[in-house]
Phi, psi and omega in degrees: 000127182290155182291131179276167180297325182292325175294320179297320179296316180298319178296322178294321178296315180297317179294320179298315180297320180297326184270355179291146178282147177284152174292152179304138178062027179219144177246005180237332182264138183240162176258121183244152172274110186302318183294318181295315181294319179295325179295318178295317180293324179296316179294324178296318179295325181287324185278334185301313179300319180296321181293319180293321178298322180297320180281333172295325178293321178297317179297321181294338179290349180302316180297321180294321179296315181293322180295319179295319179296320179295321179296317178297319180296318179297321179295320179297315180295318180296318177297321180295319178297317179297319179294322179295317178298320180295320179297319180295319182289323187275340184263148175272342180262090186300320183296315179294323180297316179297321180296315180294322178296317179298319179297319180297315179296319180297317179295321178296319178297321179295316179297317180297318180295323177297318178296316179297317180297317180295317180295319179297318180295315180297316181296319181292322178296318178298314181298315181296317180297318181295318180295316180297319181293316179298319178297322178296318179299312181296325178296317179297318179298317180299319180296315180298314180296320179297317179295320179297316180296317180296321180294318178297316180298320180294318179295323178296317180298319178297319180296315180298319179296319179296315178299320180297321180296315178296321179298315179296321180295318179299314180297322179295318178295322178296321179296323179291331180284335185302309179300322180295321179294320180296318180296321180296318178297318181295320180295319180296321180294320180295320179296319179297320181293321180293320179296322179294320179296319179296322181293321180294320179296322181293320180294321180294324179292000000 
């Protein structure tokens, strides 16, 4: 079976991820081009329904295969009956003719059953292969989407942690400024009191 476009897209995504550069100081996180990755995922979403429809059509051919096999079997049996009737009519030994006719019909039934069994087996194999392949495709898509979601969540957590760190730093700096502000207020009050005392002494003189 030739490689489908959806398989090619999955291979392109895997190759793209493999070729991405790692983030600084990391051996697990990579830097991706959002537009390129989204374009591959968009094409994957567009191709997936067509691919599934194609394999549903293959599965639907099972009925056609069985109908064709049944038609062939019916033709064989009908020909055998006609041949049996001809043998009975043409022979003078009726008993032998009936025996030969029965053998012919039995052999025809065996051939017909063999065709039906083979067709049933082929149809079931096609159906099983199509289902397994479709499940594999959906599994690959699920893995890719899960990794994308995990990556987004991880980046969000990193952003939140960074904001929290800046928030804590700001509060810490404010706490360090509080004693300095209190000392400045106390110094200003002392200076005002000293100035008032000097003014009173001048007035008394």
